[in-house]
N, C-alpha and C positions, 0 to 999 in steps of 0.2 A: 492585287496584292500578292506578293510572293512570301510565303512563310518558310518553306523548305527550299534551301538553295543548293544543298549538296548531300549526296548519299555516297559513302565510300567504304571500301573494305579495309580494315585495319591489318588483318593478317589471315592466312589460311591455317586452320588448326592441324595438328599432327594427325595422321591417319584420317583424313577428311572423308566423310560420307556425304549423303544428300544433305543440302542442295549444292555442296561444293563440287559434286561430280557433274553438274550441269555445265557444259562448256562456257556459256555466257557468264555464270557466276564465278567459275574458275579464272576466267580472263579479266573479270571486272576489277578495275582499280577505283574509279569513282565516276559519278555522273552529276553534271551541273544542271540546275533548274533556273532559267533566266526569264521565263514567261509565266503568266498565270495559268496557261494550259500547256502541258507537255504530253506528247503522244509517243507511246512505244508501239512501233509496228514491227512485223516480222512474221515469218512462216510458222506453221504449226510446229511445236517442239523447239522454238527458238529461245524459250526461257522467259517469255513475257509475264506469264502468270507467276512463275517462281520469283522473279525479281519484284513484282508488285507485292506478293505475299511477304517477302522478306522486309520490304519497306513498311508494310502495314504492321508487322510484328515489332519492328524497331520503334515505330511511332506509337505503339500501344493503341492502335486504331479500334474504334467501335466497329463491331461486325454483327450482322444478324446471326442469332444462334451462337453467340460467343461462348456460352456455357458448354457447347458440344465440341470438345477438343479431341480431334483425332490424332493418330500417330504422326501424320504429315505436318499438322499444325504445331505439334510439340517439337518436331525436328527443326522447323523454321524459326520457332521462338528461341530455341537453343542456339541456332546459327546466327541469329540477329545480334548476339553478344559480340560477334567478330566484326561488326559494322558500326559506323558512326554517321550521325546526321548533323548538318549545320543548318541553323535557322536564323532568320532575321528577328523573329519573335514567335511566341507560341500562339497557335490558332485556337479559336473557340472550340472547335470540334474537329476530330480527324475520323473520317468514316470510310471504311473499306466495303465496297459494294460489288457483288457479282450477280449475274443472271441466275446462276445455279443456286445461290443463297436465297434469292427471291422465290424461286420455285419451291424450295424447301419451306420457306415461310408461308407460302400459299397453302401447302399441304397441312402445315401445323394449324393454320387459322381455320381450315376446313374441318379438321378434327375437333378443334375446340368448339366451333359453332355447332357441329353435329351433336357433340356431347351435351351442350347446353340446351339445345332444342329437345333432345331425348329426355333430359331431366325435367323440362317443363311439361312434356306430355305425361310423364310418370306422375308428376305432382297433380296434374289435372285429373288423372284417372284415380289416383290413390287418395285424394282429398275430397272425393265426391260428397261425403257426408259432413265435411268440416265447414267452418265459416269462411266467408270470402277473405276475412282478415288473416286467418291461418294459411289459406292458399297463397295469399299475396306475400306473406312473410317468408314462406318456404320458397316461393318463386323468385324472390327479389334478387339473390346473387346471380342466378342464371339469366334473368331478364337484363340485369345490369351488364353482364358480359356481352350479350348480343347488342345492347344499346350502345355500349362504348365502342364496339367494333364498327358499327354502322356510322357513328358520329366521327370516327377518326378519319374516314375517307368519304368522298362524295356518295359512294354506294359500296356495297360489299365487294371487296376485291375479287372474291371467288365467282361472282356473277358477271364479271366483265371480261373482255378479251384479255389475253395474257399481256399484250403490249400496252393496252390502256391501263391495266392494273399496275404494271411496272412503272409507267410514267407517273401515275398518281402516288404510288408508294415512295418513289425516289424524290418527287417534288416535295413531299411532306418532311423530308429530312434535310432539305437545303436550308441552312441558316447563315446569316451574315458572318463573315470571318471564318468560314470553314475550309478545311483541307480535305479533298475527296479523291480517293483512289478507286478507279473504276476498272474492273477487269472484264473486257469484252462485253459491254452492255448491249451491243447490237444483237446478241443472240436471241433476245426476246422481241426484237423490233423490226417492223417493215422499214423500207428505205424512207418512207414518209415520216414515220415515227422516229427514225434516227435523226431526221432534220428537226423534229420537234424537240428531241433531247438536246441537240446541238444548240438550239435557241434558248433552252432552259439554262444550259451551261453559260452561254454568253450573258444572259441576264444575271446569273449568279456572280459572274466575274465583276459586274458593276457593284455587287454587294460585298466586295473584298474577299471573294473566294478564290482558292487555287485548286486546279484539277490536274491529276496525272492519270492517264488512261492507257490501257493496252487495248488494241483494236485491230481488226482486219478491215474495218469499214472505210471505204473511200469517202463516205459522207462525213464521218466523225473526224477523219484525218484532215479534212478541209477546214477545220475550225480556224477562222481568221486570227493571225498572230501566233498560232501554236508553234511551239518548238518541237520538231519531229526527230526522233531517233529510230533508225532501223536496227533492230537487235540481231547481231550475228555472232557466230561462235567465238570470234576474236574480240567481241565487246560491242558496246553501243556505238553506232556511227551516225553523227548528225547529218541530216539530209533535208531535201525539200520535197514538197508534195508531188511534183511532176516526176521526180526520180524514184518514187516508191515502187517496189516491185508489183504490189497488188494493183496500184493505179495503172501502171504500164500494161499489165496483163489484161485488166478490164477493158482498157481502151482498145487493145489488140483484138480481144474477143468480140467486142461490139462492132468493130470495123471488119473483122474477118470471120464472123460467126459461121456463115454457111460453109466456108472452106474448112474451118476447124472441126465442125460437126461431121464432116465427111471422112475425117481421119479414122 
């Protein structure tokens, strides 16, 4: 299913600041989406994250820690007014997801769990002379917090490897009919787990989901049927897998490793 079919710039404001100072955004006219999976590839600094964040702002995407608005996010939300989206229909959920946001979520969950466990210990010590009923009543909200965290995932995310936790966390947010914007999700994943994520994406496509992701990963870029754009200062350029700069470099490195490492 394709929900978002076009993202385009209406005009550039007078005295433009960020993100219009990013060459890709300055040159962008519009970009079409004709596949359930679209990949934004490009070198560091090419504008992949900025473009995806602009789209997320325009689509009012759900984001982990959405209440924590920084100056950058405020600028992007203001800039989004100068863009337009075209859809075939409205998706059930639009979710913007980054490995960085997941790391912050893990830190927040660790702190919440630590505080709840500390409160339970204080209650156990401070209610020594009270009835079991009184101790249970005082403990209830903190025990519930820990229980809900454990029930939400197969196990506590903070006790698992970063990649395993990432996949479990993301998988819980996949719903039928969703539109997902993923910014460099491979940052948390081994090559094998990138393949696991790719298979999760393929399964979700069968559940009427659409994905737009920015990535350096040759594994994620290889998603069957994906439409690939290489982001360049003059704008997005549609390309194919074998023509991608990072794929060509990786093949050269693997074939000429010993020669390159002697440079």
